[in-house]
N, C-alpha and C positions, 0 to 999 in steps of 0.2 A: 696703415691707418690704425689709430689707438681706439681702444674700446671705450664706450661711454662711461663717465664717472659713475659710480654706484652699481655698476654691473660686475658680478663676480665671475662670469663665464664668457668666453669669446664664442661667436657663432659656431665655430668648428668644435669646440668642447660641448656645446649644447647638443649638436647633431649626433654626438656619440654616446649621450646619456641613455641609460635604460628608462623605460617608461616610468617605473616606480620613483626613480631619483628625480626625474623631470618633474613629475607631479608634486613630490614633496618640496622641491625647490620652489615651484610656482606658488604653492600654498604659503611658504615662508615669505615670499616676496609680497603676496597679497596682504598678509597679516602685518608685515612691517610697514607697508604703505599705509594701511588703515590706522595703524596705532601710533605711528611716529610722526613727529613734525620735522620732515626732511627738507633739505634745500632742493630747489627746483631741478637743479642739474642731477642730483642723485635720484630724484623721482623719475626723471626722463630715462635715466639709464636702467633703472629697475623696470620701468614700464616696457622698455625695448626688449630687455632680457625675458620678462614675463610674456610678452607677445610671442617671442621666438619659442619659448617653452610650451605655450598653449598650442602653437601650431604643430610643434613636434608631437606633443601628446595626442592630438586629433589625427595626425597622419599615422601614428602607431596603432590607434584604435581602428582606423579604417583598414589598415593592413590586416589586423587580426580578424576584423569582421570578414573580409574577403577570403581569408584562409579557412574559415568555417562555414563557407557557402560553396556550392557546387552548381555547376550549369547542368540543366536537364531540358530535354525537348518535351514540349507539351504535345497534345493531341493534333495541333495545327502545324507542328514542325518547327515551332518558334522556340528559341533558347530562352529560358527563364532561370532565375536564380532561386534556389531553395536551400534551407538549412541542411548542412551535411548531417548525415546520419552517423552519429558517434556511437559505436558499440559499447555496451556496458562491459566493464571488466569483470571477469569472473574472479571471485575471491576464494 
């Protein structure tokens, strides 16, 4: 299946992008869609790519959030998430 016209990255390429690159590409797509008079087919391709990039960025943010939290039992024995205690580095 061919990629949509106006899309620069395939879904496989998008999934392998680091967060910073995905966010920068998403910002570029939004700016181009707002500033340019593009054909509908190109707009749809960019919209699809932008949606995939937004989902990737959100997933990476959620993953990072989970990594900085830890499970802890409260007084009732229930597991609750709390922010991880990150020790300050000694200089």
